[in-house]
C-alpha positions in Angstrom: 36.0 1.3 50.0 36.3 3.4 46.7 36.2 0.0 44.9 32.8 -1.7 46.5 31.5 2.0 45.6 32.2 1.7 42.0 31.4 -2.1 42.1 27.7 -1.4 43.5 27.1 1.0 40.7 28.2 -1.2 38.2 25.8 -3.8 39.9 23.2 -1.3 40.1 23.2 -0.6 36.4 23.6 -4.4 35.5 20.5 -4.6 37.6 18.4 -1.9 36.1 19.4 -3.6 32.6 18.4 -7.2 33.5 15.0 -5.5 35.0 14.0 -3.4 31.7 15.3 -6.7 29.6 12.7 -8.8 31.2 10.1 -6.1 32.4 6.5 -7.5 32.0 3.2 -5.6 31.5 -0.5 -6.7 32.0 -3.0 -5.0 30.6 -6.9 -5.4 29.3 -7.7 -5.6 25.4 -11.4 -4.2 24.7 -13.1 -5.1 22.2 -16.7 -3.6 20.6 -18.6 -6.8 19.8 -21.9 -4.9 19.3 -21.4 -4.5 15.7 -18.7 -3.8 13.4 -17.2 -0.4 12.9 -16.1 -1.3 9.1 -15.8 -4.0 6.5 -13.4 -4.7 3.9 -13.5 -6.8 0.7 -13.3 -10.7 1.2 -9.6 -10.7 -0.2 -8.6 -7.5 1.2 -5.0 -8.5 0.7 -3.4 -7.7 -2.4 -0.3 -7.4 -4.0 1.1 -5.9 -6.9 3.7 -6.6 -10.1 5.8 -3.9 -11.9 7.0 -2.7 -15.0 10.7 -1.6 -13.9 12.9 -3.4 -15.9 16.3 -5.1 -14.7 18.4 -1.1 -15.1 15.8 0.2 -12.2 18.3 1.4 -9.6 17.9 3.6 -6.7 20.8 4.9 -4.5 23.4 2.9 -6.6 21.5 -0.1 -5.9 19.6 -2.2 -8.6 17.1 -4.2 -6.6 14.6 -5.2 -9.2 16.6 -8.4 -11.4 13.9 -10.2 -13.7 11.2 -9.2 -11.8 9.5 -7.2 -14.0 5.6 -8.1 -15.6 7.7 -8.6 -19.1 10.1 -10.6 -18.1 9.6 -12.3 -14.6 10.0 -16.1 -14.5 6.0 -17.4 -14.4 7.1 -20.9 -14.3 8.8 -20.4 -10.9 6.9 -23.0 -8.3 7.6 -21.2 -6.0 5.8 -18.4 -7.3 3.1 -20.3 -8.4 2.5 -21.9 -4.8 2.9 -18.6 -3.1 0.1 -17.0 -5.1 -2.2 -20.2 -4.9 -1.8 -20.3 -1.3 -4.1 -17.4 -0.7 -6.6 -18.8 -3.1 -7.3 -16.2 -4.2 -4.8 -13.4 -4.0 -5.6 -9.9 -5.5 -2.7 -8.9 -8.0 -2.7 -5.4 -9.3 -0.7 -4.9 -12.4 1.2 -1.1 -12.4 3.7 0.8 -11.8 5.3 4.1 -12.7 6.0 3.0 -16.2 2.1 1.9 -16.5 2.0 5.4 -18.2 4.2 4.7 -20.7 3.1 1.5 -22.1 2.1 0.7 -25.5 -0.1 -2.6 -26.3 0.3 -5.0 -29.0 -3.0 -5.2 -31.1 -3.9 -7.6 -33.7 -4.4 -5.5 -36.1 -2.0 -3.8 -36.3 1.5 -6.1 -35.2 4.0 -3.4 -35.4 7.5 -4.3 -33.6 7.0 -4.8 -29.8 10.1 -2.7 -28.0 11.2 -2.9 -24.7 11.6 -0.3 -22.1 15.3 1.6 -22.2 16.9 3.7 -20.0 17.0 7.4 -20.6 17.7 9.9 -17.6 16.7 12.4 -19.8 12.8 11.0 -20.2 9.8 10.6 -17.6 10.6 8.5 -15.2 14.0 7.8 -17.0 13.1 5.1 -19.5 11.5 5.3 -23.1 8.4 3.7 -23.8 7.8 0.0 -23.8 5.5 -2.1 -25.1 3.3 -5.3 -23.9 4.1 -7.9 -26.7 0.0 -10.2 -26.7 2.0 -13.1 -26.6 3.6 -12.0 -23.2 -0.2 -10.8 -21.9 -1.2 -14.8 -22.6 1.5 -16.0 -20.7 0.6 -13.8 -17.7 -2.8 -14.6 -18.3 -2.1 -18.4 -18.3 -0.3 -18.0 -14.8 -3.2 -16.0 -13.0 -5.5 -18.7 -14.1 -3.7 -21.3 -12.6 -2.7 -19.5 -9.7 -6.2 -18.4 -8.8 -5.6 -14.8 -9.2 -7.8 -12.0 -9.3 -6.0 -9.3 -11.4 -6.1 -5.4 -11.5 -4.6 -4.0 -14.5 -3.2 -0.7 -14.5 -4.1 1.5 -18.0 -1.4 3.7 -19.9 -3.7 7.2 -18.7 -1.8 9.3 -20.5 -1.8 7.8 -24.0 -2.9 10.9 -26.5 -2.2 13.6 -23.9 0.4 16.4 -24.5 2.8 17.7 -21.8 3.1 21.1 -20.9 5.8 21.5 -18.3 4.4 19.0 -15.3 1.0 19.0 -16.7 -0.4 16.4 -19.0 -3.3 18.2 -21.0 -5.8 17.0 -23.2 -8.5 13.7 -23.2 -7.3 10.6 -22.9 -7.0 8.7 -26.5 -8.7 5.0 -25.3 -7.9 3.6 -28.4 -5.0 1.6 -27.9 -6.8 0.4 -24.3 -9.8 -0.7 -26.1 -7.9 -3.0 -28.2 -6.3 -4.8 -25.5 -9.3 -4.8 -23.4 -11.2 -6.3 -26.4 -8.3 -8.9 -26.9 -8.7 -9.9 -23.2 -12.3 -10.2 -23.6 -12.2 -12.2 -26.3 -9.9 -14.5 -25.3 -12.0 -14.9 -22.1 -9.4 -13.7 -19.7 -11.0 -13.0 -16.0 -10.3 -9.5 -14.9 -11.2 -7.8 -12.0 -10.8 -4.6 -12.6 -9.2 -2.1 -14.9 -7.6 1.0 -13.1 -6.6 4.3 -15.1 -3.2 5.9 -14.4 -0.8 5.8 -11.9 0.1 8.8 -9.4 -1.2 11.5 -11.5 -3.4 13.0 -9.1 -2.5 16.4 -7.7 0.6 17.5 -8.8 1.7 14.2 -9.4 5.0 12.5 -9.5 6.6 14.1 -12.3 3.4 14.8 -14.5 -0.2 15.6 -12.9 -3.7 15.7 -14.9 -6.4 17.8 -13.3 -9.3 16.2 -11.2 -12.1 17.3 -13.8 -10.0 15.9 -17.1 -9.2 12.5 -15.1 -12.8 12.3 -14.0 -13.7 12.7 -17.6 -11.2 10.2 -18.8 -12.7 7.6 -16.0 -16.0 8.0 -17.6 -14.7 7.4 -20.9 -13.1 4.1 -19.4 -16.2 3.2 -17.4 -18.3 3.6 -20.7 -15.7 1.8 -22.6 -15.7 -0.9 -20.4 -19.6 -1.0 -20.2 -19.5 -1.3 -24.3 -17.0 -4.4 -24.3 -18.6 -6.4 -21.5 -22.1 -5.9 -22.4 -24.3 -8.6 -21.6 -21.8 -9.8 -19.4 -23.6 -9.9 -15.4 -20.7 -9.1 -13.5 -18.0 -6.7 -15.4 -14.8 -5.6 -14.3 -14.6 -3.0 -11.8 -13.9 0.7 -12.6 -10.7 2.0 -10.7 -8.7 5.6 -10.4 -7.0 7.2 -9.7 -3.8 5.3 -8.1 -2.1 8.2 -6.6 -1.2 10.1 -3.9 -4.1 11.4 -1.5 -4.9 15.2 -2.0 -7.9 16.1 -0.6 -9.1 19.1 -2.8 -8.0 17.2 -5.8 -9.8 13.8 -4.5 -13.0 15.1 -3.6 -13.3 17.0 -7.1 -12.7 14.0 -8.7 -14.8 11.9 -7.1 -17.8 14.4 -7.4 -17.2 14.8 -11.1 -17.0 11.0 -11.9 -21.0 10.7 -12.3 -21.2 7.4 -10.5 -18.9 5.7 -12.9 -16.1 4.8 -10.3 -16.1 1.5 -8.4 -13.0 2.0 -6.5 -11.0 4.8 -5.6 -7.1 4.0 -4.8 -4.6 6.3 -2.7 -0.6 5.0 -3.1 1.1 5.2 0.6 5.1 5.6 1.2 4.4 7.7 4.5 7.8 6.1 5.6 9.9 8.2 3.1 13.0 7.3 1.1 14.2 4.1 1.0 17.9 5.6 1.4 17.0 6.7 5.2 19.3 5.3 7.3 16.9 6.1 10.4 13.9 3.9 8.3 13.7 1.1 11.1 13.8 3.7 13.9 10.6 5.1 12.0 9.1 1.9 11.8 9.9 1.3 15.5 8.2 4.8 16.4 4.4 4.0 17.8 4.0 8.0 16.5 4.8 7.2 13.5 2.7 4.4 12.9 -0.1 6.4 14.4 0.1 8.9 12.0 -0.5 6.7 9.4 -4.1 6.7 10.2 -4.9 10.6 8.9 -5.1 9.3 5.0 -7.4 6.4 5.7 -9.4 8.6 7.7 -9.6 11.7 5.4 -10.3 9.3 2.4 -13.0 7.8 4.3 -14.7 10.8 5.3 -14.4 12.3 1.2 -15.9 8.6 0.0 -18.6 8.7 3.0 -19.7 12.6 2.2 -19.8 11.9 -1.7 -22.6 10.2 -2.2 -21.5 7.6 -4.6 -20.8 3.6 -4.3 -17.3 3.9 -4.8 -15.1 2.3 -2.0 -11.6 3.2 -0.5 -8.6 1.4 -1.8 -5.0 1.1 -1.1 -3.8 0.3 -4.5 -0.1 0.1 -4.0 2.0 1.0 -0.4 5.7 -0.2 -0.4 5.9 2.3 3.0 9.5 3.4 1.7 9.7 5.0 -1.8 12.4 3.9 -4.5 12.1 0.3 -4.2 12.5 0.3 0.0 15.6 -0.5 1.7 17.9 -3.7 1.6 18.0 -5.2 5.0 14.5 -3.5 6.4 11.7 -3.8 4.3 12.5 -7.1 3.5 13.2 -8.2 6.6 11.1 -8.9 10.1 11.1 -5.6 11.4 9.0 -4.6 8.4 5.9 -6.7 9.1 5.3 -4.2 12.5 4.5 -1.5 10.0 2.8 -3.4 7.3 0.4 -5.5 9.7 -0.1 -2.0 11.7 -0.9 -0.5 8.2 -3.1 -3.3 7.4 -5.3 -2.8 10.9 -5.4 1.2 10.6 -6.8 0.6 6.8 -9.4 -2.1 7.7 -10.3 0.4 10.3 -11.1 3.0 8.2 -13.1 1.0 5.7 -11.0 0.9 3.0 -11.9 -2.4 1.0 -8.1 -3.7 -0.5 -4.9 -3.1 0.4 -2.3 -3.9 -2.3 1.1 -4.2 -0.6 4.3 -3.1 -3.3 5.7 -5.9 -4.4 4.4 -9.5 -4.5 8.1 -9.5 -6.1 10.5 -7.0 -6.9 12.4 -3.9 -5.3 13.8 -4.1 -1.6 10.0 -4.4 -0.6 8.7 -7.7 -2.2 6.9 -10.2 -0.2 9.1 -12.4 -2.3 12.7 -12.6 -2.7 13.3 -10.9 -6.0 16.2 -13.7 -7.0 15.2 -16.7 -4.8 11.5 -16.3 -4.9 11.6 -17.5 -1.2 9.1 -15.7 0.9 10.0 -13.2 3.1 8.8 -12.9 6.7 5.9 -10.5 4.9 4.5 -13.1 3.0 3.8 -15.0 6.0 1.9 -11.8 7.8 0.3 -11.3 4.4 -0.9 -15.0 4.2 -1.7 -15.6 8.2 -4.1 -11.9 7.9 -5.7 -13.4 4.7 -6.7 -16.6 6.5 -7.7 -15.5 9.7 -8.8 -12.0 9.9 -12.7 -11.6 8.4 -14.3 -9.1 6.8 -15.9 -7.5 9.9 -14.0 -5.0 11.7 -14.1 -4.9 15.6 -13.3 -1.7 17.6 -10.5 -2.4 19.8 -9.1 -0.3 22.5 -5.8 -1.3 24.4 -4.7 1.9 26.3 -1.4 0.5 28.7 1.4 1.5 26.0 1.1 2.7 22.3 4.0 0.0 21.7 1.4 -2.8 22.0 -0.8 -2.3 18.8 -4.2 -4.1 18.8 -6.7 -5.1 16.3 -9.5 -7.4 16.0 -11.8 -8.9 13.3 -14.5 -11.5 13.1 -12.8 -14.6 12.3 -12.3 -15.7 8.7 -14.1 -18.6 7.2 -14.9 -19.8 11.0 -17.1 -18.9 14.2 -15.4 -16.5 16.7 -12.9 -13.9 16.4 -9.2 -13.0 15.7 -7.0 -10.2 17.7 -3.9 -9.1 16.2 -1.1 -8.3 18.7 1.9 -6.4 17.4 4.6 -5.4 20.2 7.2 -3.2 19.0 8.6 -2.6 22.1 12.1 -4.8 22.3 12.7 -5.3 26.0 8.8 -5.8 27.4 6.6 -8.8 27.6 2.9 -8.1 27.6 0.3 -10.3 29.2 -3.4 -9.5 28.1 -6.5 -10.4 28.8 -9.6 -9.9 26.7 -12.8 -8.4 27.2 -15.8 -7.4 25.0 -18.3 -4.6 25.2 -21.7 -5.2 24.1 -23.2 -2.3 25.6 -24.6 0.4 23.1 -22.8 3.2 23.1 -23.0 6.5 20.9 -19.3 6.1 18.9 -18.2 3.1 18.4 -15.2 4.0 16.6 -11.7 2.6 17.2 -9.1 4.1 19.2 -6.1 3.0 21.3 -6.0 5.6 23.6 -9.0 7.7 23.7 -12.2 6.0 24.2 -11.4 4.8 27.6 -14.5 2.4 28.5 -15.3 1.7 32.2 -15.6 -1.8 33.7 -19.0 -1.6 34.0 -19.4 -1.7 30.3 -17.1 -5.0 30.0 -18.5 -7.9 29.6 -17.1 -11.6 29.7 -18.9 -13.1 26.3 -19.8 -16.5 27.0 -17.7 -19.2 25.1 -19.1 -22.2 23.8 -18.0 -26.1 23.8 -14.3 -26.4 24.2 -12.2 -23.5 26.5 -9.5 -23.0 23.9 -8.1 -20.7 21.8 -5.4 -21.1 18.6 -2.2 -18.4 18.6 0.0 -17.9 15.9 3.4 -16.5 17.6 5.6 -14.9 14.8 9.2 -14.2 16.0 12.9 -13.3 14.2 15.6 -15.6 14.0 17.6 -15.4 17.6 15.7 -12.1 18.3 17.2 -10.4 15.0 14.4 -7.7 13.8 16.7 -7.6 10.7 16.1 -11.4 9.6 14.7 -12.6 6.7 13.8 -15.6 8.5 10.6 -16.0 10.8 9.3 -18.5 13.0 6.0 -19.4 13.6 5.8 -20.8 17.2 9.3 -21.4 17.7 9.5 -23.2 14.2 11.3 -21.5 11.3 9.0 -21.1 8.3 10.7 -22.0 5.1 9.8 -23.9 2.0 10.0 -27.3 1.0 12.3 -28.8 -1.7 9.8 -28.7 -4.2 8.5 -25.1 -3.4 5.4 -25.9 -1.3 4.8 -23.1 0.8 4.6 -24.4 4.6 1.6 -25.4 7.0 0.8 -22.8 9.4 0.3 -24.6 12.4 -1.1 -22.8 15.8 -0.5 -23.9 19.4 -3.5 -24.5 21.5 -3.9 -22.6 24.5 -6.4 -22.6 27.7 -8.7 -19.9 27.0 -8.7 -18.4 30.7 -4.3 -17.6 30.5 -3.4 -14.9 29.3 -2.4 -13.9 26.1 1.9 -13.7 26.6 3.2 -11.7 23.8 7.2 -11.5 23.9 9.3 -8.5 23.0 9.6 -7.7 19.0 7.0 -10.6 18.4 3.5 -10.8 16.8 0.6 -12.8 17.6 -2.5 -13.8 15.6 -5.0 -15.2 18.6 -7.9 -17.0 17.2 -10.7 -17.4 19.5 -13.0 -19.8 17.6 -15.8 -20.2 20.8 -16.6 -16.5 21.2 -20.0 -15.4 20.0 -20.4 -11.8 19.4 -23.6 -10.1 17.8 -21.1 -8.5 15.5 -20.1 -11.6 13.9 -23.5 -12.8 13.4 
């Protein structure tokens, strides 16, 4: 009798595990279709290239190999094809060492020495030099790949360090030499950005908002002078630092309209050394909290009265090069795509991912150049999610993240669904709200709309939709191999990026989102006023 009782308990536990493993939730995603709640740049997705040399190490691991701007193999066909696939990809050149870079000049061709490791110095390295020959090589690559280049300038040149504060005006002479050379050679630059992580108290060293604003005005005047007569001039961008409300507000108020984009950096997951990093990525409360900095900067920009737009100039999630086995695997796409969704919702125009290649958080493998899962996530976003952002609500669970945009270079809309629940499948229907409301802000939990305000939008021609399901190999979210609709995505023998082919589904069927998966749903036949 006791044996049967124990057996019954065991079977009961196994049944609970079985039910949990195969549970399904049903729900409705509500999309506001009357008007966009925000707009992004046409080329919202951006990636970075950094200056860190091979000797850059964190927590006993050296993860940069030959991924520096000074030694990256620009002849690698995978690198070229990976960038060309975006047509175009914004690439921001910068990082911690950019404020220690000296640019070789034509008039004073001094020996161009590389960075040398020295732990006693700021950022652990000596000053380094960008040879003009390397700048020529980089620009040749950018032209061939079609990249849109944002170059981060040394904002500490000419300043003196007083403890953790840099004082005095910026000396623009070396930057002026590089910009003039770049203009003379006909190299296209999308934007010149001043400084890296010097806002607020700074990382290692800080600059006051008043001084930084004055320096930014000097850069603006420099660009206006060198590009005189050019109709479309490069953007002036700053400060490329961590958000500090008081500092950012004062900086923006003092730039006098000289700034085109105000950039913030985001590493909201903490250090790459955190053994619980994956748990943080899978925690919906952590993901939700990421909205705060976007909302706060959006408010400052709106109230400034300037034409500057908000950007994420660098974001790698986990600082100090990320974490191997996490930030270069499938699970990181949950955080990354959620960040893209939040940033676009709060009217950020560009989001630059740290890195294209280098560290443990690259879109490409640092040594083999093979795309990591986040590369394909970025590429699908770039190709499917258009400029106009739509209010999106799903109230059943915050482990199912939902974002919608008007489709890119196509009719209809694209819905992004991110399921960070490893045991539950979601079966979803989509409804559209085209009723005017007093507030049309994005929310996942707060703005519940009654069924009377929801309308099924008429769909024209074929009643089908296209779906792109991303899942990890063998269900392992720490895998570096990603499947699209059940097929492994991998480059071919010539280094070509694979075709990203959707499956066609009857539009009346519910959308099924498997546990630990990501789905892009393109609904080409949905006609919304917001997307006209």
